[in-house]
N, C-alpha and C positions, 0 to 999 in steps of 0.2 A: 503493501499500499504506500502511497506516495504521502509525504509528509503535509500536514493541513496547514503548517505554518511556511509560507514562501519568504518572507521577510527575513533578512539576518540582520540582528541588532550589532551594535559596535561594541566589542569587550575592551574595557581598560587593562592596563597592565596588572594592576590590583587583583582584576577578575581573572585574568588568565592564570595567576599566581593560585587563588582561590579555587579555580575549578580544574587544578591541573590533572587531578585524578581523571576527569571526564574526556580532558583534552586528549589525553595519551591512548585512549579505547580506539580502535580504528572504525568501529561501529558508530560512534557519535562525535569525536574530534572538535575541530574548531567550528565546523559547519552546524553540527546538531547542537552546540553550546549556544550559537549566536542566535539559533531558531529559538531556543529556550528563552534566551534574552529578549526575543522580540515577541514573546508569546503572552497571551491571556486567559486566564482559569478563572471560573466563577465556580467557588464553594459553597453550595446552599447546606449551611449547618456548620457550625465550629463546634460539634459536641465531639462525641464518640470517635465517629468516623473522621470527622473534620479536622481533629486535633493532629494525628499523624499526616494526613494529608498537607494541612497547612505547613509544618514543620519540615517535611521533606521536600514538599515543592518549592519553598523558600528557599532550603539548602542547595537544592540543584539547580538553582539559577533562574526560576520562572521571572520574566520581568515585571508581570502585574498580577496581582492576587485580587479577586474582589470576594468578599464576604457577606453571606447573609445569614443572619440570626437576629432575633429580637429579646433574646432571654438574657437572664444574668446567670451569674457563676455561683452554684449551691454545694454545699459540703459532699452531698451525694454524687455529684459529678466527679468528683476527684479520684474515685476507683478506675476510672476509665478516660476521662477526659483529660491528657497529659498535658496540653499547651496551658492549663490554667492550673494555678496553685493555690495556696491556702491564703496569701496576700492578694487574691482576687475575688475571694467570697462577697456576696453582694454586689460587685461590678459588673458591668457590660461584658457578655461573653465576647463581644467583636472586640472591644476596647483592651480585654485581656489578651486575646489571640493576636491583635496587631502589634501590641508592645513585646510581647514573644518573636513574634516574625522578624521585627525589625532588628531584635536582639541577635536573631541569629544570621540576618542578611539584610543588611541597612539599603542595599540598593534596589531591594522590591518595591514597587508600587502598590499600595493598598487601598482600595475601593472598598468603603464602609456602607451597608445596606441594613440599618437597623430597623428593620420593618418585617411582618410577615410576608412571606411570598404569597401572591395572589393572583387569580385570573387577570384582574384590572391592571397589575403591575408587573408581571412576569416578562412580558416579550420587551418591555422596555430594559429591564434590567438584565436578563439573558443576552440581549442582540450584540453588546460591545465584545463578546468574549468568544475565543477561538476553542475552547472547551468547557463545559459544563459536567460538574461532577456533583452527584447525587450523594449527600452525606445524612438523608433525613431518615426520620424514624416512624413516618405516617403514610397510609396510603394516598390521604388527597393531594400530597405535596410531593409524591411519587407520579402519580398518574399527571398531575400538572406540570412538573419538569419534563416527564416525557412528551407529551402533547405539544408543550411549548419549545423543545428542541427540534420536533417533526416541523414544525410550521417554521423555524428558522434557519432549518438546516443544519442544525449543531449536534457535534458527537456527545451522547451522554453516558459517561462512566458511571455505572449502578454498583452499589453495594449495601447489603443487607446483614444483619446481625441478630440473634437471638439466642440467649442460653449459650450453647456452646457450638453452634452453627452459624456460618456464613455463606453468601453468595455473592459472586463479581461477574460481572458483563458488560460489554459496552454495547449500548443501543445506539444505532446511526442508520437513519433510514435511507441515506443516501448510497449506503455500502451494505446494509442487509436489515435484518429486522428492527422493530422497535419495542418497547416494554409491552406495548397492547398486544403484539403478536402472540406473546408467550403469557401474557395475564389479562386477557380480553375484559374481563370482570373482576372487580375486588371481592376478596372473600366476604362471607356474610359478617355483619357488624357482632365483635365480641369474641369471633371465632379464634383468631390470631391476636395471642396477647402482645401487649408493648412491650419494651425492654422494662419498663416501671412494673408491669404486671408479672413478667415471667422472668426477669433478672437476664443479665448477661457477664460472661465471665471478662472479668477486666483488661486482659491482655487481647481479645479477640477483636476489637476494635483496631488494635494496631495491626494485627494479621491482614486484615480485609482493607483497611485503609491504606497501608502501604502497598498494595498489589494494586489499588485503584489510581495511586500517584503513579506506579510504574507504568499502567494502562495510559495515562494521561501523557506521558513524556513519550512511548512508543508512537502515539497518534500525532505529537507536535513534531517529533524528527524523524519519522519514517521508519524506524528501526523496527524491527522485530515483527510479530503476527500479532496484532491486537485481538482482543475478545471479542469480534464482531461475529455474531452468528452462534454465539458458544456461552455459555454459563457455567461458571467454577462452583461446585458444591464443596464447602469445606466442614469438616466434621474435627473439634479441636480434640474430643475425648480419642479417636481413634488415628487422629492425625492422618486422616485419609482426605486425600482431593479426586474429586469425581467430575470430570468435563461432560456436560450433554449439548447436544447441538439444539440450536433455536433456528427455526426456519421462519421465512418472512411468509406473513399471512398475505396472500393477494387480495383478499376481501377485508383485510384489517379496516376499521372505520376510521383510523389516524393516518397510518401512512400507506394506506391502500388508495388515498385519494390524493388529488394536487395539493401541495404544502399550501398554496394560499387559502384553500378551501377548509385548512382545520381550525375549528374555533375553539375557544378555551370555554369550557363549561363549569357550573357549581359542582366542584369536586367533592365538597364535602356532602353534598345532596345524593351524587353519584356513589360515594364509598359509605355512606351511612354513619360517618364517625366525623370527629371535629380534627382539623388540621394542626391546631395550636389552641393554648388556653383563652385567648383572647377573642375567639372567633365566635360568630353568632351560633355555630352549633356546638360549642363549647357550653355556651350560657344554657342551651336547649338541653342538654345532659339534665340539669338540674332544673327544666321546667318543661315545655312541651316538646315532644319528642315522639317520631314514629307514629304522627297521625293523634296522638293522644289528646282528648279535649280536655284535659284537667292538667294543671302544673303538679309535678311531684312534691308531696307534703315533706317538708324539712323541718328536722330538730337537731338541735345543738349539743354538743356534748354534756355542757352544764345541764341542758334542760332534760336530757334522757337522765342524767345521773340523779337529778332531783326527783323525777317521778320513779325510778327505780327505787330510791331510798323511802318514797312514801308508801311502796307496797303495792304500786299498779300492776296487773296481770299483763306484761308484756312479752311477747315473742322475740327474742333478740337475734339475728341471722347473722353470721359472720360468712363471707363469701369470697375471703380470701384464700390463698393455697395452703396448703399443709405445712410448708416450711416456713411459712409467714407467722403462722399460730404457735410455732417453737420460739420464735422471736419475742413476742408478745401478743397478749391477747386480753379480753375482758371477761372477768370473774361473773358475769351476769349473762354471759352469750348461752342462750337455749339450745341451739343447733349451728353446726358448721358443715356448710355445703360448696365447695369451690366453685366458682363461676364457670369455670369450663365444663365441669362434671354436670353443673346446674342446666346451662345453655343446651348441652347436647342431649340431655333428657327433655328439655323443653320442644327442641327439632324432633326427636323421635315421636314425641306425643301429638305434634302439632301435624305430624305426615301420617298419624295413624296407625304408626308400626308397633306402639307398645301404649298401655294404658296408663295413666298417671299415676295409679295406685301402686305401680310395679316399678317406679322410678323414685329417686331420693326426694323429689317434689312432694312425695306423699307425706314427710315431715312436717312440710309446711300447713299450718291449719288456716280455715279459711273464716274462722269465727273470732280472731282475735287480733289486735294490732300487732302489725309486724313492722319491726325495726330493722333495717338491714344495713350493714357497714363493711366496710372494705379500709384499705389502706387511707386513702384520701377522700373517696366520696364518689369516684366517677364509676367503678365497676358495681358498687351497689344500685346506683342509677338504670343500669344497663340492665340489671337483673330486676328490678322493680317495673321496668317496661316491659319485660319478657313475662314477669308474672300478670301484669295487666292483660298481656295477651293472651294468656290462658284462662283469662276470665276472674281473676280475683280482684277483690274490691278495692279499687285506687285508693277510697278514703281510706283503707286500712294499712296500704304500704306506705312507709314513712322512710326517710332516706337520713343517715345521721350524716349532716354536713362536717366536710373535713375527715370524716373517718375517723380510724383509732389514732392519727396523728392529731386530729383535733381535741380528743380525749388526753393525750398524752402533755398537749400544750396548755389546756385549759381546765382540767379537772385533776390529773395525778401526773406531776412534771418528774415523779421517779423513773417513769416508763422511757424506756429506749425508744427512740424513732430511728426509721430505716428508710 
């Protein structure tokens, strides 16, 4: 494949000294390093995958890096987001990342986009860059990045991580398939857990992120064989790498039509989940959702504590995963049913393959007020909507706002948080 960057940047004597280990490689040499200097890469996300991406691309000599992120650094990020440190907690992720990038390589131009990526701003943000790298952790943004890249004719270096597994590919409609060719429809809401729900091995983003950086360098310089039309599946527990072919779908609704006809849609509606915490869909998690005609009733941790102390007969349901129960739990919990198990049972019941009485759902009464909680309040809201769909009285289903984290912060500060 030909390099996608044809312009050659000028290297100073200091830069020639800095990149000496690149320059003596015949595959890369002066020509490749000058292409890197002239190149521009947009990183969507400066978290788990974005951290190694930004570090290694800056060190490699990419001339211009765009950073898209709107979040702040939290202590729980530090287990895997190695571009940030303790001194950055509470600060903007973009500012934290930019400071570290310039410490590694002051020659890099950094463009900062401290906003959520949306259908309204995606084309404007992506258009100036040679390569787009998807370091996101949610389906709406993945589909948005893919569709915008197809519209603009940009290569999309894709990476995904969860628990001990990672995925890597390059979706480039000019040369092969796009993300929609492989995943035409998103999974049902709640079926695939996020990293916050399912966890992720801290070193896994480094493995996948550095491979994404490698693919970007290959695209820019024209060396090697990019992962176009292939997807790499990585299992950290087995240290196994499996490569599968991804074929272009001639009837793909995105890359199967002229690029200028690709329209960016409402991806949160398309996927049925929010793209970020500040989106209308995220607000809907605790309000109107899935066509419900009533907002989900909320109760704070303090209010629940007061009602329990007064002796009210409440059914308290914990929908976190068993691993989370071992970290911390509420003594007042009546039943524990992990969200994945509950959602799978609901799907089987709704499909008519099994009776509700033969599933874990049978533990949940219909004649009592049910308080549902998880870690932060999102999974419990999903469960409440599912129970509503199964005919449970929406007035008897109450979400504990803030989840067990809210309890730890407002009721029992001796509890650990995670």
